[in-house]
RODO-2510 file (C-alpha; in nm, 4 decimals, decimal comma):
residues 338
     n   res          X          Y          Z
     1     m     4,1427    -1,2617    -3,0363
     2     g     4,2379    -1,6583    -2,9492
     3     e     3,9500    -1,6579    -2,7288
     4     f     3,7369    -1,5797    -3,0696
     5     v     3,9056    -1,7609    -3,2648
     6     e     3,8466    -2,1186    -3,0388
     7     a     3,4718    -2,0462    -3,0114
     8     l     3,4463    -2,0465    -3,4314
     9     l     3,5991    -2,3738    -3,4171
    10     a     3,3646    -2,4651    -3,1458
    11     e     3,0663    -2,4053    -3,3081
    12     a     3,2080    -2,5815    -3,6099
    13     r     3,2022    -2,8942    -3,4491
    14     r     2,8744    -2,8715    -3,2840
    15     a     2,7646    -2,8105    -3,6461
    16     a     2,9538    -3,1131    -3,7620
    17     d     2,8158    -3,3403    -3,4902
    18     t     2,4436    -3,2250    -3,5462
    19     q     2,4489    -3,2053    -3,9062
    20     e     2,5180    -3,3625    -4,2126
    21     l     2,7338    -3,0941    -4,3919
    22     r     2,8844    -3,1718    -4,7666
    23     l     3,0728    -2,8310    -4,7949
    24     e     3,1083    -2,7182    -5,1859
    25     t     3,2337    -2,3952    -5,1242
    26     v     3,4107    -2,1861    -4,7922
    27     y     3,3943    -1,7490    -4,7613
    28     f     3,5532    -1,6018    -4,5018
    29     g     3,3665    -1,2714    -4,4933
    30     g     3,1920    -1,0340    -4,2538
    31     g     3,4913    -0,7792    -4,1937
    32     t     3,8500    -0,8167    -4,2338
    33     p     3,9269    -1,1804    -4,1876
    34     t     4,2605    -1,0853    -4,2591
    35     a     4,2754    -0,8559    -3,9581
    36     l     4,3558    -1,2018    -3,7445
    37     s     4,7729    -1,2376    -3,6478
    38     e     4,8887    -1,4440    -3,8963
    39     v     4,9429    -1,7069    -3,5736
    40     h     4,5958    -1,6587    -3,4979
    41     l     4,4484    -1,6980    -3,8874
    42     e     4,6497    -2,0317    -3,9407
    43     r     4,5155    -2,1935    -3,6431
    44     l     4,1056    -2,1106    -3,7523
    45     l     4,1980    -2,2308    -4,0876
    46     s     4,3876    -2,5611    -3,9559
    47     g     4,1476    -2,6142    -3,7140
    48     l     3,8122    -2,5798    -3,9357
    49     q     3,9915    -2,8464    -4,1627
    50     e     4,0436    -3,0710    -3,8598
    51     t     3,7201    -3,0159    -3,8101
    52     l     3,4950    -3,0202    -4,1666
    53     d     3,5199    -3,2458    -4,4396
    54     f     3,7229    -3,0117    -4,6555
    55     s     3,7434    -3,2926    -4,9891
    56     g     3,4945    -3,1422    -5,1783
    57     v     3,5211    -2,7848    -5,1712
    58     r     3,5646    -2,5775    -5,5078
    59     e     3,6019    -2,2655    -5,3879
    60     f     3,7878    -2,1507    -5,0993
    61     t     3,7368    -1,7423    -5,0521
    62     c     3,8841    -1,5081    -4,8455
    63     e     3,7989    -1,1095    -4,8119
    64     v     4,1215    -0,8659    -4,7627
    65     n     4,1379    -0,4834    -4,6787
    66     p     4,4818    -0,3465    -4,8193
    67     r     4,7066    -0,2971    -4,5319
    68     t     4,6018    -0,6262    -4,2891
    69     v     4,8338    -0,8463    -4,5061
    70     t     5,1756    -0,9285    -4,5800
    71     l     5,3496    -1,1424    -4,7812
    72     s     5,3837    -1,4705    -4,5329
    73     k     5,0802    -1,4001    -4,4280
    74     a     4,9270    -1,4130    -4,7949
    75     a     5,1720    -1,7766    -4,8287
    76     m     5,0412    -1,8695    -4,5276
    77     m     4,6414    -1,7934    -4,6168
    78     r     4,7161    -2,0312    -4,9436
    79     r     4,9248    -2,2952    -4,7970
    80     q     4,6110    -2,3768    -4,5642
    81     g     4,3605    -2,4386    -4,8702
    82     i     4,2543    -2,0539    -4,9717
    83     d     4,2845    -1,9830    -5,3421
    84     r     4,0372    -1,7138    -5,3872
    85     i     4,0716    -1,3309    -5,2812
    86     s     3,8388    -1,0724    -5,2436
    87     l     4,0318    -0,7342    -5,1924
    88     g     3,7593    -0,4732    -5,0551
    89     i     3,9605    -0,1497    -5,2871
    90     q     3,6483     0,0509    -5,3214
    91     a     3,8298     0,3229    -5,5252
    92     w     4,1757     0,4499    -5,6072
    93     d     4,1291     0,8032    -5,5722
    94     e     4,2161     0,9828    -5,2124
    95     m     3,8769     1,1974    -5,1604
    96     t     3,5937     0,8962    -5,2571
    97     l     3,8260     0,6965    -4,9908
    98     k     3,7921     0,9294    -4,7450
    99     t     3,4093     0,9713    -4,7664
   100     l     3,3815     0,5890    -4,7162
   101     g     3,5943     0,6484    -4,4315
   102     r     3,8569     0,3740    -4,5577
   103     d     4,2750     0,3535    -4,3353
   104     h     4,3953     0,3019    -4,6887
   105     a     4,6093     0,5086    -4,9235
   106     p     4,5435     0,4073    -5,3163
   107     t     4,9116     0,3291    -5,2957
   108     d     4,8201     0,0654    -5,0039
   109     a     4,5682    -0,1390    -5,2281
   110     e     4,8102    -0,1544    -5,5267
   111     e     5,0720    -0,2986    -5,2851
   112     t     4,8220    -0,5446    -5,1650
   113     y     4,7417    -0,6378    -5,4655
   114     h     5,0517    -0,6986    -5,6022
   115     t     5,1721    -0,9069    -5,2686
   116     l     4,8379    -1,1329    -5,3387
   117     r     4,9365    -1,1872    -5,6847
   118     a     5,2575    -1,2877    -5,5868
   119     a     5,1427    -1,4824    -5,3373
   120     g     5,0000    -1,7609    -5,6295
   121     f     4,5956    -1,7082    -5,5136
   122     r     4,3980    -1,8755    -5,8460
   123     s     4,1764    -1,6043    -5,8241
   124     v     4,1674    -1,2486    -5,7109
   125     n     3,8704    -1,0051    -5,7002
   126     v     3,8556    -0,6306    -5,6664
   127     d     3,5640    -0,4726    -5,4811
   128     l     3,4749    -0,1450    -5,6268
   129     m     3,1757     0,1033    -5,5516
   130     f     3,0212     0,3772    -5,7341
   131     s     2,7433     0,6988    -5,6198
   132     i     3,0001     0,7966    -5,4022
   133     p     2,8910     1,1393    -5,2536
   134     g     3,1486     1,4101    -5,4304
   135     q     3,2294     1,1364    -5,6606
   136     s     3,2355     1,2467    -6,0711
   137     l     3,1682     1,0113    -6,3640
   138     e     3,5184     1,1213    -6,4691
   139     t     3,6344     0,9917    -6,1250
   140     w     3,4839     0,6349    -6,1341
   141     c     3,6007     0,5882    -6,5253
   142     g     3,9444     0,6327    -6,3968
   143     t     3,8726     0,3781    -6,0987
   144     l     3,7667     0,1032    -6,3267
   145     e     4,0610     0,2064    -6,6163
   146     k     4,3471     0,1518    -6,3027
   147     t     4,1260    -0,1444    -6,2107
   148     i     4,1450    -0,2925    -6,5864
   149     s     4,5067    -0,1731    -6,5714
   150     l     4,5980    -0,4319    -6,2715
   151     q     4,4128    -0,7072    -6,4941
   152     p     4,2266    -0,8953    -6,1898
   153     d     3,9757    -1,1999    -6,2487
   154     h     3,7019    -1,0461    -6,1219
   155     i     3,5137    -0,7544    -6,0379
   156     s     3,2362    -0,6334    -5,8254
   157     a     3,0905    -0,2934    -5,9174
   158     y     2,8901    -0,1757    -5,6319
   159     n     2,6345     0,0817    -5,6117
   160     l     2,6326     0,2369    -5,2376
   161     n     2,3153     0,1563    -5,0667
   162     y     2,2372     0,4020    -4,7802
   163     e     2,1431     0,1225    -4,5050
   164     e     1,9345     0,2055    -4,1940
   165     d     2,1667     0,3203    -3,8522
   166     t     2,4651     0,4117    -4,1018
   167     e     2,6329     0,7518    -4,1162
   168     f     2,5454     0,7647    -4,4926
   169     f     2,1695     0,6979    -4,3768
   170     e     2,1823     0,9482    -4,1484
   171     r     2,2810     1,2796    -4,3631
   172     l     2,0754     1,1143    -4,6263
   173     r     1,7594     1,1491    -4,4265
   174     r     1,9045     1,5469    -4,3418
   175     g     1,9229     1,6037    -4,6822
   176     q     2,3342     1,6154    -4,7500
   177     y     2,3051     1,3646    -4,9226
   178     h     2,0579     1,2558    -5,2502
   179     v     1,9737     0,9335    -5,4804
   180     e     1,9806     1,0090    -5,8282
   181     e     1,9074     0,7481    -5,9995
   182     e     1,9684     0,8530    -6,3260
   183     r     2,3587     0,9459    -6,2000
   184     d     2,3629     0,6192    -6,0740
   185     a     2,2213     0,4558    -6,4151
   186     a     2,5001     0,6763    -6,6009
   187     f     2,7801     0,5157    -6,3597
   188     f     2,6298     0,0928    -6,3791
   189     h     2,6655     0,1528    -6,7593
   190     a     3,0366     0,3118    -6,7609
   191     a     3,0696     0,0266    -6,5836
   192     m     2,9010    -0,2094    -6,7828
   193     d     3,0518    -0,0474    -7,0565
   194     g     3,4062    -0,0452    -6,9870
   195     l     3,4547    -0,3489    -6,8001
   196     e     3,3031    -0,6219    -7,0921
   197     a     3,4851    -0,4027    -7,3250
   198     a     3,7735    -0,5043    -7,1895
   199     g     3,7145    -0,8815    -7,1828
   200     y     3,4771    -0,9081    -6,8193
   201     e     3,1381    -1,1381    -6,8638
   202     h     2,8641    -1,0024    -6,6523
   203     y     2,6775    -1,2035    -6,5303
   204     e     2,6205    -1,0650    -6,2301
   205     i     2,4059    -0,7435    -6,1937
   206     s     2,7201    -0,6186    -5,9791
   207     n     2,9666    -0,8871    -6,0934
   208     y     3,2550    -0,9513    -6,3677
   209     a     3,4841    -1,2460    -6,4567
   210     k     3,7076    -1,3395    -6,6781
   211     p     3,6308    -1,6534    -6,8422
   212     g     3,6584    -1,9544    -6,5730
   213     h     3,6868    -1,6861    -6,2651
   214     r     3,2988    -1,6757    -6,1544
   215     s     3,2323    -1,6844    -5,7786
   216     v     3,0988    -2,0128    -5,7266
   217     h     3,0176    -1,9388    -5,3664
   218     n     2,8253    -1,6032    -5,4885
   219     e     2,6273    -1,7696    -5,7501
   220     a     2,4919    -2,0626    -5,4911
   221     y     2,3276    -1,7899    -5,2766
   222     w     2,1761    -1,6195    -5,6012
   223     l     2,0275    -1,9949    -5,6522
   224     g     1,9071    -2,0204    -5,2740
   225     k     2,1223    -2,3113    -5,2377
   226     d     2,2013    -2,4339    -4,8061
   227     y     2,4600    -2,2146    -4,6558
   228     l     2,5956    -2,2731    -4,2455
   229     g     2,6778    -1,9357    -4,1099
   230     l     2,9457    -1,9241    -3,8392
   231     g     3,0538    -1,6166    -3,5695
   232     p     2,8762    -1,3472    -3,4273
   233     s     2,5332    -1,1924    -3,6345
   234     a     2,5879    -1,4850    -3,9189
   235     y     2,2865    -1,6146    -4,1094
   236     s     2,2059    -1,9593    -4,2105
   237     t     1,9154    -2,1150    -4,4271
   238     a     1,9112    -2,5183    -4,4462
   239     e     1,6017    -2,7454    -4,5122
   240     g     1,3707    -2,4567    -4,5383
   241     r     1,5074    -2,2812    -4,2098
   242     r     1,6587    -1,9608    -4,1851
   243     w     1,8315    -1,8475    -3,8644
   244     q     2,0437    -1,6190    -3,7029
   245     n     2,3721    -1,6595    -3,4191
   246     v     2,3577    -1,3466    -3,1577
   247     a     2,4784    -1,0796    -3,2653
   248     d     2,6858    -0,9541    -2,9792
   249     t     3,0481    -1,1012    -2,9491
   250     t     3,0812    -1,1323    -2,5924
   251     r     2,7201    -1,3420    -2,5649
   252     y     2,8241    -1,5566    -2,8842
   253     l     3,1720    -1,6016    -2,6817
   254     e     2,9963    -1,7197    -2,3081
   255     m     2,7286    -1,8890    -2,5558
   256     v     3,0010    -2,1165    -2,7433
   257     k     3,2145    -2,1623    -2,4164
   258     s     2,9473    -2,3127    -2,2314
   259     g     2,7938    -2,5289    -2,4915
   260     v     2,5428    -2,3923    -2,5472
   261     s     2,4133    -2,2971    -2,9461
   262     p     2,4530    -1,9638    -3,0345
   263     a     2,1838    -1,9738    -3,2765
   264     l     1,8656    -1,7676    -3,2223
   265     p     1,5036    -1,8731    -3,3154
   266     g     1,4556    -1,8790    -3,6732
   267     e     1,2108    -1,9592    -3,8928
   268     a     1,0429    -2,1360    -4,1895
   269     l     1,0266    -2,0178    -4,4986
   270     t     0,6852    -1,9833    -4,7044
   271     e     0,6662    -2,0382    -5,0436
   272     d     0,5602    -1,6716    -5,0689
   273     q     0,9180    -1,5374    -4,9385
   274     r     1,1018    -1,8251    -5,1348
   275     r     0,9629    -1,7025    -5,4336
   276     t     1,0266    -1,3587    -5,4161
   277     e     1,4278    -1,4127    -5,3151
   278     r     1,4238    -1,5939    -5,6194
   279     f     1,2434    -1,3351    -5,8296
   280     g     1,4923    -1,0754    -5,6516
   281     l     1,8214    -1,2822    -5,6984
   282     e     1,7997    -1,4840    -5,9838
   283     l     1,6735    -1,2031    -6,2041
   284     r     2,0268    -1,0194    -6,1558
   285     t     2,2016    -1,3160    -6,3634
   286     a     2,2978    -1,3443    -6,6933
   287     r     2,1438    -1,7016    -6,6837
   288     g     1,8143    -1,5298    -6,6021
   289     l     1,4633    -1,6149    -6,3877
   290     p     1,2715    -1,9391    -6,5075
   291     l     0,9877    -1,7897    -6,7280
   292     t     0,7634    -2,0533    -6,5665
   293     m     0,8193    -1,8694    -6,1999
   294     v     0,5980    -1,5837    -6,3264
   295     r     0,2166    -1,6425    -6,2592
   296     e    -0,0259    -1,7370    -6,5427
   297     p    -0,2155    -1,3930    -6,4592
   298     d     0,1261    -1,1865    -6,5240
   299     r     0,2652    -1,2992    -6,8019
   300     r     0,1012    -1,0366    -6,9604
   301     m     0,3617    -0,8130    -6,8058
   302     v     0,6638    -1,0450    -6,9264
   303     t     0,5130    -0,8864    -7,2886
   304     v     0,4821    -0,5729    -7,1477
   305     l     0,8114    -0,5346    -7,0394
   306     a     0,9876    -0,6885    -7,3324
   307     e     0,8243    -0,4273    -7,5726
   308     e     0,9680    -0,1767    -7,3258
   309     g     1,2702    -0,2872    -7,4107
   310     l     1,4274    -0,4162    -7,0594
   311     l     1,3747    -0,7985    -7,0546
   312     e     1,3863    -1,0494    -7,3491
   313     v     1,2996    -1,4310    -7,2872
   314     q     1,5283    -1,7092    -7,4276
   315     e     1,5693    -2,0760    -7,3613
   316     g     1,3146    -2,0719    -7,1227
   317     h     1,4673    -1,7690    -6,9107
   318     i     1,3528    -1,4238    -6,8536
   319     r     1,6647    -1,1756    -6,8720
   320     l     1,7564    -0,8824    -6,8550
   321     t     1,8576    -0,6269    -7,1435
   322     r     2,1113    -0,3490    -7,1248
   323     v     1,8574    -0,0995    -7,0609
   324     g     1,6374    -0,3046    -6,7877
   325     k     1,9665    -0,4291    -6,6190
   326     p     1,9813    -0,0798    -6,3958
   327     l     1,6337    -0,1375    -6,3143
   328     v     1,6193    -0,4654    -6,1890
   329     d     1,4417    -0,4782    -5,8736
   330     s     1,1484    -0,1958    -6,0631
   331     v     1,1129    -0,5512    -6,3270
   332     a     1,1272    -0,7844    -5,9788
   333     v     0,8416    -0,6373    -5,8713
   334     a     0,6477    -0,5702    -6,2051
   335     l     0,6623    -0,9579    -6,3136
   336     m     0,5522    -1,0971    -5,9604
   337     g     0,2584    -0,8541    -5,9808
   338     a     0,2929    -0,6715    -5,6023
***
C-alpha cells in the first residue's frame, strides 16, 4: 500500500510538471479509497495537496464503502479537505446485498452513515441500485423509504447494468438472469416519484439532490470538460485527446518508479465521437441537450418524439419528459439519425 501511494504521488508530480493544471474538482474513486489505512490515506491526501494546486477546488469527493471508515479516519479526511462523501450502500436488505456480493450488513451501512455525518462533511451522497435479480418492487420501495428517512444530501439510483466479464453477465448469457424493460421502468418511476416527493431535484437520470448539493464533479463529466485520471487503469481526457493508464497494478508501479509515464497510447477524439458523447450525456441532464446539436435533416424527429410525449423543447434545449427519461438511450439514437 505504501508503494502504491508513493507511485500515485509520483504520477501527480509528473502531471504537474508536464501540464498546466487548474483543478476545480477532485474525486477519489475507482474502487474503495478508504480501504487504505488511515496513515496511508493521510499521506496520499497531504502529498497531493503539496504537489498540486488545490486553491481553486470547489468540491473534493471520496467514495466510501461501509466497514472501511472509523470516526478517526473520517475526521482526518475532513481535515485534509474532503468535503463530499459518496457512500456505496446499494441496498438496505440482506438478500439484495448478498446477490450483489457485498460484504456489509444494513446495520454496518447505517453506522457508517452516522459516522460520516458526525465527522461534519458538507455533503453526503448515498449510492443505491435497482433491478437486482430477486429484488421486488416492494423491497426497492423499502430501500427508498429507508434512505429518505436518513436525509442524505444527494442520492444516486442506478439501474443494474450487465457488464461483460462479470458473473452477472455470464448468468444473463446462460438465461439465469433476465433483462425486463417494464420492470426496470417501474423501479425507475418508483425512485423518481418517491425522491422528488421527498424534496430531491432529479437533475440527471440517475441522480437526485437537495438544493445546493448537485455533484459539481459529475456535472463536469456530463458537460464534456477535461479531466485527469491518476492510478492504474485511470482514463484522462484533455485538449481533444483521451488516454488510459496501464491497468496492471504491478506494471503501473514499475513504470512510475522508473520514471516512465504509465499512459498507454491515446486517441484524438473525432467530431463524431464528441457529438455522440454529448447526445449520450447531456440528454440525461435536467438542463438538456441544445437543440442546435440536432442536424437539420433530423429535426423532424424532435417533433415526432415530442408528439409521443417523450421530450419537450424549452429555452433552446431538448429535455426528456417523465415518460421519456427511462428511454434516454433510444431517444438519443433517434435524434442522432442513427
